[in-house]
N, C-alpha and C positions, 0 to 999 in steps of 0.2 A: 377751408379744409386743405391741408397740404397734400400734394400728389406724391405718391411713393412707388417704388419698384422693389420687388423682392428679388434678391440675387442669391442663388444656391449653386453649388458645384455637385454634379452628379456622382463623382467618385467618393463623395463623403456620405452618401446614403448608406444605411445598413439595414439589416433585417428588423431591428428594433426601431431605429430612427430613420424610417422610410421617408421618401419624398413627401408623401401625404402628411406625415406627422410633422415634419419640419416646416412645410408650407403652411399648415394649419396654425402652428405655433407663431410663425411670423405674421400671419393674418390677424391673429388675436392681439399680438403686440400692436399692430397697426391700428386696430379698432380702439384699443385702450388709449392710444395717443392721438386719436382723432385724425388718422391719416386715411387718404383715399388711395388704395392700391390700384394702380392702373395696369400693371403687368408683372408677371413672374418670369424671370429669366433663369433658365437652367443651363449653366455652362457645362459642356460635355466635351472632353478632349477627343472623344471618338467621333464627334460630329464634324462633317467636312467643312462646315461654316460655323465654328464655335463662337458663342457669345464670349466676349471678354469683359473684364471689369471696366476697362477703359471705355468700351462702347456703352455699357450700362450707365455709367455716371455721366457720359456725354449726351444722354438723351434729354436732359433738361428737367428731370424730376427733382423735387425738393428734398426728398429723403430716400436713402437706400436702406433697406431692411435686410438683415441676414441672420441666419440661425446661430452662427458662431464665427469667431475670427478666422479660423482656417478657410472658410468659404471665400473670404476676401483676401486670402494670402497675407493676413496680418497687416494690410495696407491701410488701416484706419486713419493714420495721420494724413495720408494723401487724399483720402475720400472726403474728410471733413473740410478740406480746403475748397471743395467743389459743391458739396451738399451736406445735409444732415445725415447722421448715421444712427440707426437703431439696431442693437445687437441683442440676441436672445440669451446667449451663454458665453461668457458671463454677461449678465444684463448690463446694458449701458445705453444711454440716450445722449447723443452728442450733437450739438447744433453746428451748423456751418460756421467755420472759422475757429472751432474749439482748439485751444492750444494747451490744455492741461493734460492730466494723466488719463489714459484710456485703460479701463479695467482689463486685465489679462495680457497686457503688453508691457514689456520692459521699455523704458524710455532712454536706455543707454545709447549713446551715439556709436555708430559702427566705427571700427578702427581701420 
């Protein structure tokens, strides 16, 4: 069973899509894909020692799970170079090393 970490950003929680709702959704995705969630990381810019995406993917987990692409600052191509990525909205399951299209992202090169 692959080990996973859920990564969410606190500023993206709302009254409807609360932390609990988003974390539960990610947990259900993990279960559906046979992942063992070891930790949930809530990145919070107001925290004096905030978790960063770099720290989260550097912990050695096999899969990073997130509710939506804004939670990972649309850095999916960078993440899949280090671990697998499971995204809730838009749904996507990308294995480590994925080089194809990622749903919800434009693949145009920056100018």
